[in-house]
C-alpha positions as CSV (number, residue, x, y, z in Angstrom):
1,M,-18.9,84.3,121.4
2,Q,-20.3,86.3,118.4
3,K,-17.7,87.7,116.0
4,A,-17.3,91.5,116.5
5,I,-14.9,94.2,115.4
6,H,-12.4,95.6,117.9
7,N,-14.1,98.9,118.3
8,E,-11.1,100.5,120.1
9,T,-8.8,99.5,117.3
10,L,-11.2,100.8,114.7
11,R,-11.7,104.1,116.5
12,A,-7.9,104.5,116.9
13,A,-7.4,103.8,113.2
14,L,-10.0,106.5,112.3
15,A,-8.4,109.0,114.7
16,E,-5.0,108.4,113.2
17,R,-6.3,109.2,109.7
18,G,-8.5,112.0,110.9
19,W,-11.5,110.2,109.3
20,T,-15.1,110.2,110.3
21,Q,-17.3,107.1,110.2
22,T,-18.9,108.5,107.1
23,Q,-15.6,108.8,105.3
24,L,-14.7,105.2,106.3
25,A,-18.1,104.0,105.0
26,K,-17.5,105.7,101.7
27,A,-13.9,104.2,101.4
28,V,-15.2,100.7,102.1
29,G,-18.4,101.0,100.1
30,V,-21.0,100.6,102.9
31,T,-23.5,102.9,104.7
32,S,-22.6,105.0,107.7
33,Q,-25.1,103.0,109.7
34,S,-23.1,99.8,108.9
35,V,-19.9,101.3,110.5
36,T,-22.0,102.4,113.5
37,N,-23.3,98.9,113.9
38,W,-19.8,97.4,113.7
39,L,-18.6,99.8,116.5
40,K,-21.6,98.8,118.6
41,G,-21.0,95.1,118.1
42,S,-24.5,94.6,116.7
43,D,-23.3,93.7,113.2
44,F,-20.2,92.2,111.5
45,P,-18.8,92.9,108.0
46,R,-19.2,90.3,105.2
47,P,-15.9,88.6,104.3
48,A,-15.3,90.8,101.2
49,T,-16.1,93.9,103.2
50,L,-13.9,92.8,106.1
51,L,-11.0,92.3,103.6
52,K,-11.5,95.8,102.2
53,L,-11.8,97.3,105.7
54,A,-8.5,95.6,106.8
55,T,-6.6,96.7,103.7
56,T,-8.0,100.2,103.8
57,L,-7.0,100.7,107.4
58,K,-3.8,98.6,107.0
59,L,-4.8,96.4,110.0
60,S,-4.3,92.6,110.3
61,F,-7.2,90.2,110.9
62,D,-6.1,89.7,114.5
63,Q,-6.0,93.5,115.1
64,L,-9.4,94.1,113.6
65,V,-11.5,91.1,114.8
66,Q,-12.5,89.9,118.2
67,Q,-12.4,86.2,117.7
68,P,-11.9,83.4,120.2
69,I,-8.7,81.6,119.4
70,E,-10.4,78.2,119.4
71,G,-12.9,79.3,116.8
72,Q,-10.5,81.1,114.4
73,P,-9.6,79.3,111.2
74,V,-6.0,78.3,111.0
75,V,-4.5,78.9,107.6
76,A,-1.3,77.8,105.8
77,F,-0.1,78.6,102.3
78,R,2.0,76.7,99.9
79,K,3.5,79.8,98.4
80,R,5.0,80.4,95.0
81,A,8.7,81.0,95.0
82,G,9.7,84.5,95.9
83,T,6.3,85.6,97.2
84,K,5.6,87.0,100.7
85,T,2.6,86.3,102.8
86,T,1.0,89.6,103.9
87,D,-1.8,90.5,106.3
88,E,-4.1,90.9,103.3
89,H,-3.5,87.2,102.3
90,L,-4.2,86.1,105.9
91,V,-7.4,88.2,106.3
92,K,-8.7,86.9,102.9
93,A,-7.9,83.2,103.8
94,R,-9.4,83.5,107.3
95,A,-12.5,85.1,105.8
96,M,-12.8,82.2,103.4
97,G,-12.5,79.9,106.5
98,M,-15.3,81.7,108.3
99,L,-17.4,81.2,105.1
100,L,-16.7,77.5,105.1
101,K,-18.1,77.0,108.7
102,P,-21.8,76.8,107.7
103,L,-20.9,74.4,104.8
104,V,-19.5,71.8,107.3
105,A,-23.1,70.8,108.4
106,F,-23.8,69.6,104.9
107,L,-20.6,67.4,104.6
108,P,-20.8,63.6,104.7
109,E,-19.7,62.2,108.1
110,V,-16.0,62.7,108.5
111,R,-13.9,59.9,109.8
112,A,-12.5,60.4,113.3
113,L,-9.6,57.9,113.2
114,R,-6.8,59.6,111.4
115,T,-3.0,59.3,111.0
116,L,-1.0,61.7,113.2
117,I,2.7,62.3,113.4
118,T,3.0,63.1,117.1
119,S,6.6,64.1,117.2
120,P,7.4,65.7,113.8
121,S,11.1,66.5,113.2
122,I,13.2,67.5,110.2
123,D,16.1,65.4,111.5
124,Y,17.1,63.2,108.6
125,E,16.8,59.8,110.3
126,R,13.6,60.7,112.1
127,L,12.1,62.1,109.0
128,Q,12.9,58.9,107.0
129,V,11.2,56.8,109.7
130,A,8.0,59.0,109.6
131,A,8.0,58.7,105.7
132,S,8.6,55.0,105.8
133,Q,5.7,54.4,108.2
134,A,3.4,56.5,106.0
135,R,4.5,54.6,102.9
136,A,4.0,51.2,104.7
137,K,0.5,52.3,105.6
138,L,-0.2,52.8,101.9
139,G,1.4,49.4,101.0
140,L,4.3,50.9,99.2
141,G,7.7,49.3,98.8
142,D,10.9,51.2,99.5
143,L,11.5,52.0,95.8
144,A,7.9,52.2,94.6
145,A,6.5,55.4,93.1
146,L,3.7,57.1,95.1
147,A,0.7,57.4,92.9
148,Y,-1.7,60.3,92.8
149,E,-4.6,58.0,93.7
150,Q,-2.9,56.9,96.9
151,L,-2.4,60.5,97.9
152,I,-6.0,61.4,97.2
153,A,-7.2,58.5,99.2
154,E,-5.2,59.6,102.2
155,F,-6.8,63.0,102.3
156,K,-10.2,61.3,102.2
157,T,-9.2,58.8,104.9
158,N,-8.0,61.6,107.2
159,G,-11.0,63.9,107.0
160,A,-9.5,66.5,104.6
161,V,-11.7,67.9,101.9
162,L,-9.9,68.7,98.6
163,V,-11.1,71.7,96.7
164,P,-9.4,71.8,93.2
165,V,-9.5,75.3,91.8
166,L,-8.3,77.2,88.7
167,W,-6.5,80.2,90.2
168,G,-4.2,80.9,87.3
169,Q,-0.5,80.2,86.8
170,K,1.3,83.5,87.5
171,L,-0.8,86.0,89.4
172,R,-1.5,83.9,92.5
173,H,0.4,84.2,95.7
174,E,-0.1,80.5,96.6
175,N,-0.3,77.2,94.9
176,A,-2.3,75.6,97.7
177,L,-4.2,76.9,100.7
178,H,-4.8,74.9,103.8
179,I,-7.7,75.9,106.1
180,L,-8.2,74.1,109.3
181,L,-11.4,74.7,111.3
182,P,-10.5,73.6,114.8
183,Q,-13.9,73.6,116.4
184,E,-15.5,71.7,113.5
185,D,-12.4,69.4,113.2
186,V,-12.4,69.7,109.4
187,T,-9.7,70.7,107.0
188,F,-10.2,72.2,103.5
189,I,-7.3,72.1,101.1
190,F,-7.5,74.3,98.0
191,L,-5.3,72.9,95.2
192,N,-4.5,75.2,92.2
193,L,-4.8,73.1,89.1
194,D,-3.0,75.8,87.1
195,T,0.4,74.4,88.3
196,R,3.2,72.3,86.7
197,L,2.4,68.6,86.5
198,E,5.8,67.7,87.9
199,D,5.3,70.0,91.0
200,F,1.7,69.0,91.7
201,K,2.5,65.8,93.5
202,F,5.0,67.6,95.8
203,W,2.4,70.2,96.8
204,M,-0.2,67.4,97.5
205,A,2.4,65.6,99.7
206,H,3.2,68.9,101.4
207,E,-0.5,69.4,102.2
208,L,-0.8,65.8,103.5
209,A,2.0,66.6,105.9
210,H,-0.1,69.4,107.3
211,V,-3.0,67.0,107.7
212,Y,-0.8,64.6,109.6
213,T,0.5,67.4,111.9
214,P,-2.5,69.7,112.9
215,Q,-0.6,70.8,116.0
216,L,1.8,72.7,113.7
217,A,-0.8,74.3,111.5
218,G,-0.1,77.9,110.7
219,T,3.5,77.9,112.0
220,V,6.9,78.3,110.3
221,E,7.8,74.9,111.9
222,G,4.8,73.4,110.2
223,E,5.9,74.7,106.8
224,D,9.5,73.5,107.2
225,F,8.3,70.0,108.3
226,A,5.7,69.8,105.5
227,D,8.4,70.5,102.8
228,A,10.9,68.1,104.4
229,F,8.3,65.3,104.8
230,A,7.0,65.7,101.2
231,G,10.4,65.1,99.8
232,A,11.0,62.1,102.0
233,L,7.6,60.6,101.2
234,L,8.0,61.0,97.5
235,F,11.6,60.0,97.2
236,P,12.7,58.2,100.4
237,Q,16.2,57.1,101.4
238,A,16.2,53.9,99.4
239,C,15.4,55.8,96.2
240,A,17.9,58.5,97.0
241,E,20.6,55.9,97.6
242,A,19.9,54.2,94.2
243,A,19.9,57.5,92.4
244,Y,23.1,58.6,94.1
245,R,24.8,55.3,93.1
246,D,23.7,55.6,89.5
247,A,24.8,59.2,89.3
248,M,28.3,58.5,90.7
249,R,28.8,55.7,88.3
250,A,28.4,58.1,85.4
251,T,30.5,61.0,84.2
252,A,29.7,64.4,85.7
253,P,28.0,65.8,82.5
254,K,25.5,62.9,82.6
255,E,24.6,63.3,86.3
256,V,21.6,65.5,85.7
257,S,20.1,63.2,83.0
258,I,20.3,60.3,85.4
259,L,18.5,62.2,88.1
260,Q,15.9,63.3,85.5
261,R,15.3,59.6,84.7
262,H,14.6,58.9,88.4
263,A,12.3,61.9,88.5
264,A,10.3,60.8,85.5
265,K,9.9,57.3,87.0
266,H,8.3,58.8,90.2
267,Q,6.5,61.7,88.4
268,I,8.1,64.3,90.5
269,S,10.4,67.2,89.7
270,L,14.1,67.1,89.1
271,N,14.5,69.5,92.0
272,T,12.9,67.0,94.5
273,V,15.2,64.2,93.4
274,Y,18.3,66.4,93.5
275,Q,17.5,67.7,97.0
276,Q,16.7,64.3,98.4
277,V,19.9,62.8,96.9
278,K,21.9,65.7,98.3
279,R,20.5,65.2,101.8
280,Y,21.1,61.5,101.6
281,A,24.8,62.0,100.7
282,H,25.3,64.6,103.5
283,A,23.6,62.4,106.1
284,S,25.7,59.4,105.0
285,G,29.0,61.3,104.9
286,L,29.4,60.7,101.1
287,A,30.9,63.0,98.5
288,P,28.3,65.6,97.3
289,L,26.8,65.6,93.8
290,R,29.0,67.2,91.2
291,T,26.2,69.2,89.6
292,P,25.8,72.7,91.0
293,E,22.2,73.6,92.1
294,K,22.2,76.5,89.6
295,T,22.8,74.1,86.8
296,M,20.1,71.7,88.0
297,H,17.5,74.6,88.0
298,A,18.6,75.7,84.6
299,V,18.0,72.2,83.2
300,R,14.7,71.9,85.0
301,N,13.4,75.2,83.7
302,S,14.6,74.7,80.1
303,G,11.6,72.7,78.9
304,A,8.0,73.7,78.4
305,A,6.1,72.5,81.5
306,Q,2.6,71.1,81.1
307,L,0.0,72.3,83.7
308,I,-2.4,70.0,85.5
309,S,-5.3,72.0,84.1
310,Q,-4.0,71.5,80.5
311,N,-3.7,67.8,81.2
312,L,-7.3,67.5,82.5
313,F,-9.2,70.0,80.3
314,D,-9.1,70.6,76.6
315,P,-10.0,73.2,75.8
316,L,-9.6,75.6,78.7
317,P,-11.4,76.9,80.6
318,P,-13.7,73.9,81.2
319,Q,-17.5,74.1,81.3
320,P,-18.9,74.0,84.9
321,A,-20.3,70.5,84.5
322,Q,-16.9,69.2,83.2
323,Y,-15.0,70.9,86.0
324,I,-17.3,69.5,88.7
325,A,-17.1,66.0,87.2
326,A,-13.3,66.1,87.2
327,C,-13.1,67.2,90.8
328,E,-15.5,64.5,91.9
329,N,-14.2,61.6,89.8
330,I,-10.4,62.3,89.9
331,F,-10.0,64.0,93.3
332,Q,-12.8,62.1,95.0
333,T,-14.0,65.3,96.8
334,P,-17.5,65.7,98.3
335,F,-17.1,69.5,98.2
336,F,-19.3,70.3,95.2
337,Q,-22.1,67.9,96.2
338,T,-22.0,69.4,99.6
339,L,-22.2,72.9,98.1
340,K,-25.1,71.8,96.0
341,R,-27.0,70.5,99.1
342,M,-26.4,73.9,100.8
343,I,-27.7,75.8,97.7
344,H,-30.8,73.6,97.5
345,E,-31.7,73.7,101.2
346,N,-30.6,77.2,102.1
347,G,-31.1,79.1,98.9
348,T,-27.5,80.1,99.0
349,G,-26.6,82.6,96.2
350,A,-23.8,82.9,93.7
351,S,-22.0,85.5,95.8
352,Y,-21.3,82.8,98.4
353,V,-19.8,80.6,95.7
354,Q,-17.7,83.5,94.4
355,Q,-16.3,84.3,97.9
356,V,-15.7,80.7,99.2
357,L,-13.9,79.7,95.9
358,D,-12.3,83.1,95.4
359,M,-13.3,83.2,91.7
360,S,-14.7,85.8,89.4
361,V,-18.3,86.8,89.6
362,Q,-19.0,85.5,86.1
363,D,-17.5,82.1,86.8
364,A,-19.3,81.9,90.1
365,M,-22.6,82.6,88.5
366,A,-22.0,79.8,85.9
367,L,-21.0,77.3,88.6
368,H,-23.9,78.3,90.8
369,E,-26.3,77.7,87.9
370,E,-24.9,74.3,87.3
371,L,-25.2,73.4,91.0
372,R,-28.8,74.5,91.2
373,V,-29.8,71.8,88.7
């Protein structure tokens, strides 16, 4: 089924505002004929225009677009604290997903055999079993730290394409964006490198949980499980038990510093360790930690946090060649070589790069020029 605008919804939205097709065209920045073609079903807006159309009319993607459910991209956000996912975020992410569809044909062959968690649960015992099985697959002992390299390899093994991006530290709604293309059976995971080093591993583990549970993609249950699984994978019960034991042997004022030591060993945040130890104590019927959560967060936020991008690139921003090389060598992603093949074979322009990576026009042009070589 070809994508088409819900013409009844569009006509109703125009009637509600008392607008003509010409007024809508002017508001969105297209010709009147374009609007006519949308209503007739003979044409479909480009992703950027679709987003503007949706925000102008205050309509969701589902209200605006006739799209078979099986073909619609499924999106999930790893949101920043305190942010809310709006229809605008969903429309934009799904538009990016539609743009990714033609890129799939240029990807290397994706492995069909993948790890699946068939009965995901946030029950403490079942969650620990799932995390233990995942760690055993990676050859990790109960107390071993999970390395970035092992996480990256798991994405590759399970047919997920990592797309490291530089989306800024404060202005972005999400730290990571997960786009599953069900018909193509490919997942793209956009990871924002402008994030705190200590949080980055948790976000990667969170996204890996989505890869393991495609049946929960785009649901609240999926987000809850991904958060719970990430914590258990990075700091499982054996680690939490050891940290709890060390903390309880010390005086209350030294409790946080002991948890910080465990966090540093595993290259994860103090919050992850604190939450996993707290859950272990509750599940085991033990006395709770003496440090209030408010105090833990104050300690965690007291120091200057280094960003992944600062750790990788000096100076910032990186040149396109440096950025591509880091993505390919560190994150083992085929994304940019795939994009390069598409540009060479189809003559794809810089506007596609700008929209599919959600970057500035200037940065997209520089990246496109590098990929054309």
